[in-house]
Z-matrix of the N, CA and C atoms (Angstrom, degrees):
N
C 1 1.416
C 2 1.532 1 109.93
N 3 1.297 2 113.05 1 149.06
C 4 1.467 3 118.85 2 178.43
C 5 1.518 4 109.50 3 -83.02
N 6 1.301 5 113.26 4 147.75
C 7 1.463 6 117.85 5 179.14
C 8 1.530 7 109.14 6 -70.84
N 9 1.305 8 115.70 7 149.26
C 10 1.457 9 120.79 8 -179.08
C 11 1.538 10 109.07 9 -68.59
N 12 1.345 11 117.41 10 130.83
C 13 1.453 12 119.63 11 -177.05
C 14 1.525 13 112.27 12 -65.61
N 15 1.340 14 115.64 13 145.11
C 16 1.464 15 120.53 14 -179.53
C 17 1.524 16 109.14 15 -73.21
N 18 1.293 17 116.46 16 137.75
C 19 1.462 18 119.88 17 178.83
C 20 1.519 19 108.61 18 -76.79
N 21 1.325 20 115.21 19 141.14
C 22 1.451 21 121.10 20 179.05
C 23 1.523 22 108.00 21 -87.98
N 24 1.305 23 115.01 22 125.10
C 25 1.462 24 120.02 23 -178.77
C 26 1.530 25 109.87 24 -101.26
N 27 1.316 26 113.05 25 170.09
C 28 1.474 27 119.87 26 177.89
C 29 1.519 28 110.35 27 -61.41
N 30 1.327 29 116.74 28 -37.37
C 31 1.459 30 120.77 29 179.74
C 32 1.522 31 111.66 30 -64.25
N 33 1.328 32 116.99 31 -37.17
C 34 1.468 33 120.83 32 177.25
C 35 1.525 34 110.82 33 -62.78
N 36 1.313 35 116.35 34 -44.38
C 37 1.464 36 121.67 35 179.75
C 38 1.522 37 110.40 36 -64.06
N 39 1.319 38 117.05 37 -45.15
C 40 1.470 39 120.87 38 179.96
C 41 1.526 40 111.09 39 -62.18
N 42 1.313 41 116.52 40 -42.64
C 43 1.471 42 121.07 41 -179.37
C 44 1.511 43 110.46 42 -62.31
N 45 1.327 44 116.75 43 -43.50
C 46 1.472 45 120.19 44 -179.73
C 47 1.526 46 111.05 45 -66.69
N 48 1.334 47 116.98 46 -41.30
C 49 1.460 48 120.21 47 179.21
C 50 1.524 49 110.74 48 -64.93
N 51 1.320 50 117.62 49 -39.64
C 52 1.463 51 120.19 50 177.43
C 53 1.533 52 111.16 51 -65.15
N 54 1.318 53 117.15 52 -36.61
C 55 1.456 54 121.19 53 178.47
C 56 1.521 55 110.46 54 -65.15
N 57 1.335 56 116.93 55 -45.52
C 58 1.462 57 121.20 56 179.82
C 59 1.536 58 110.37 57 -66.87
N 60 1.332 59 116.66 58 -43.21
C 61 1.467 60 120.92 59 179.75
C 62 1.517 61 110.44 60 -63.98
N 63 1.311 62 117.55 61 -36.01
C 64 1.464 63 121.22 62 177.77
C 65 1.516 64 111.48 63 -62.60
N 66 1.328 65 117.76 64 -39.98
C 67 1.457 66 122.16 65 178.08
C 68 1.532 67 110.04 66 -64.92
N 69 1.307 68 116.54 67 -43.37
C 70 1.461 69 121.34 68 -179.18
C 71 1.520 70 109.88 69 -66.17
N 72 1.326 71 117.03 70 -43.52
C 73 1.467 72 120.55 71 -179.79
C 74 1.531 73 111.17 72 -60.94
N 75 1.298 74 117.37 73 -40.11
C 76 1.465 75 119.84 74 -179.14
C 77 1.537 76 110.07 75 -68.28
N 78 1.306 77 117.79 76 -35.49
C 79 1.469 78 120.43 77 178.10
C 80 1.542 79 110.07 78 -69.73
N 81 1.298 80 117.50 79 -39.67
C 82 1.464 81 120.84 80 178.28
C 83 1.527 82 110.37 81 -64.70
N 84 1.308 83 117.59 82 -43.71
C 85 1.461 84 120.93 83 178.07
C 86 1.527 85 111.41 84 -61.64
N 87 1.319 86 117.16 85 -36.52
C 88 1.461 87 120.26 86 -179.74
C 89 1.540 88 110.57 87 -70.67
N 90 1.326 89 118.33 88 -34.09
C 91 1.451 90 122.02 89 -176.82
C 92 1.510 91 113.63 90 -88.11
N 93 1.336 92 118.42 91 -12.73
C 94 1.474 93 121.85 92 -174.03
C 95 1.527 94 112.91 93 -57.62
N 96 1.330 95 122.15 94 -46.25
C 97 1.474 96 119.77 95 -179.30
C 98 1.514 97 113.34 96 -60.76
N 99 1.320 98 117.14 97 -38.43
C 100 1.477 99 120.26 98 178.43
C 101 1.519 100 110.88 99 -66.90
N 102 1.320 101 117.15 100 -42.24
C 103 1.464 102 120.68 101 179.80
C 104 1.523 103 110.95 102 -65.63
N 105 1.312 104 116.63 103 -40.70
C 106 1.458 105 120.71 104 178.48
C 107 1.509 106 111.53 105 -63.87
N 108 1.314 107 117.38 106 -44.19
C 109 1.472 108 120.89 107 178.93
C 110 1.536 109 109.97 108 -64.23
N 111 1.318 110 117.61 109 -40.29
C 112 1.457 111 120.88 110 177.81
C 113 1.515 112 112.45 111 -64.37
N 114 1.322 113 117.07 112 -38.77
C 115 1.468 114 120.56 113 179.53
C 116 1.525 115 110.83 114 -67.94
N 117 1.319 116 117.22 115 -39.47
C 118 1.463 117 120.69 116 177.67
C 119 1.527 118 110.31 117 -65.56
N 120 1.325 119 117.39 118 -44.48
C 121 1.452 120 121.08 119 179.27
C 122 1.525 121 110.91 120 -62.37
N 123 1.313 122 117.13 121 -40.15
C 124 1.460 123 121.00 122 178.78
C 125 1.529 124 110.86 123 -65.59
N 126 1.342 125 117.30 124 -39.47
C 127 1.454 126 120.67 125 178.03
C 128 1.525 127 111.81 126 -64.39
N 129 1.334 128 116.56 127 -43.86
C 130 1.454 129 120.74 128 179.10
C 131 1.518 130 110.48 129 -63.77
N 132 1.319 131 117.43 130 -41.65
C 133 1.465 132 120.84 131 178.67
C 134 1.533 133 110.75 132 -63.52
N 135 1.326 134 117.67 133 -39.72
C 136 1.467 135 120.79 134 179.71
C 137 1.523 136 110.56 135 -65.80
N 138 1.341 137 117.51 136 -41.41
C 139 1.465 138 120.76 137 177.61
C 140 1.529 139 111.38 138 -64.92
N 141 1.311 140 117.14 139 -41.36
C 142 1.458 141 121.16 140 179.29
C 143 1.541 142 110.67 141 -64.28
N 144 1.298 143 116.62 142 -41.87
C 145 1.466 144 120.80 143 178.13
C 146 1.528 145 111.22 144 -64.01
N 147 1.320 146 117.31 145 -43.07
C 148 1.460 147 120.94 146 178.41
C 149 1.524 148 110.37 147 -63.35
N 150 1.315 149 117.49 148 -40.59
C 151 1.462 150 121.41 149 179.45
C 152 1.537 151 110.31 150 -63.72
N 153 1.326 152 115.97 151 -47.65
C 154 1.461 153 119.61 152 -178.23
C 155 1.538 154 111.75 153 -64.79
N 156 1.305 155 116.50 154 -40.74
C 157 1.477 156 119.53 155 178.22
C 158 1.520 157 111.31 156 -66.85
N 159 1.299 158 117.26 157 -34.97
C 160 1.459 159 122.07 158 177.71
C 161 1.526 160 110.91 159 -67.02
N 162 1.311 161 117.01 160 -42.16
C 163 1.471 162 119.98 161 177.91
C 164 1.524 163 109.76 162 -63.63
N 165 1.310 164 116.24 163 -43.27
C 166 1.468 165 119.76 164 -178.36
C 167 1.535 166 109.68 165 -62.95
N 168 1.306 167 117.08 166 -43.43
C 169 1.464 168 121.05 167 178.92
C 170 1.518 169 111.73 168 -63.74
N 171 1.311 170 115.80 169 -38.08
C 172 1.464 171 120.26 170 179.65
C 173 1.521 172 112.21 171 -66.23
N 174 1.315 173 116.08 172 -35.64
C 175 1.467 174 120.51 173 178.53
C 176 1.517 175 110.83 174 -67.58
N 177 1.305 176 116.63 175 -39.74
C 178 1.451 177 120.20 176 -176.64
C 179 1.528 178 111.83 177 -74.15
N 180 1.304 179 118.14 178 -28.57
C 181 1.453 180 121.59 179 -176.94
C 182 1.518 181 113.83 180 -90.19
N 183 1.334 182 117.66 181 -20.89
C 184 1.450 183 119.88 182 -175.60
C 185 1.535 184 109.34 183 -74.84
N 186 1.299 185 115.06 184 142.78
C 187 1.462 186 120.87 185 -178.14
C 188 1.522 187 109.24 186 -85.09
N 189 1.323 188 115.18 187 146.07
C 190 1.446 189 121.96 188 173.82
C 191 1.516 190 107.49 189 -95.69
N 192 1.309 191 116.12 190 116.17
C 193 1.456 192 120.82 191 -178.13
C 194 1.528 193 108.00 192 -110.29
N 195 1.307 194 114.84 193 128.70
C 196 1.467 195 120.13 194 178.27
C 197 1.516 196 108.54 195 -107.95
N 198 1.310 197 115.68 196 127.62
C 199 1.452 198 120.52 197 -178.74
C 200 1.520 199 107.74 198 -109.85
N 201 1.337 200 116.04 199 127.62
C 202 1.473 201 120.84 200 178.75
C 203 1.514 202 108.22 201 -118.13
N 204 1.282 203 114.77 202 140.01
C 205 1.464 204 119.61 203 175.46
C 206 1.527 205 108.23 204 -92.23
N 207 1.267 206 115.67 205 136.40
C 208 1.462 207 120.39 206 179.06
C 209 1.493 208 111.82 207 -99.26
């Protein structure tokens, strides 16, 4: 005969979830500096692109005025 299966208790479920969450937390902590650096680089690139596109638009819209002395 097979042995009677052990009943799963709330404590067993909590312990397993804490174990899994602990693994995920350690992976997130290890990846955080890389993600932060990537986010900063992306923000700087977006600001630089907006600045360059704004300058380009300003050049195209500004009028060329020629002043002649009589």
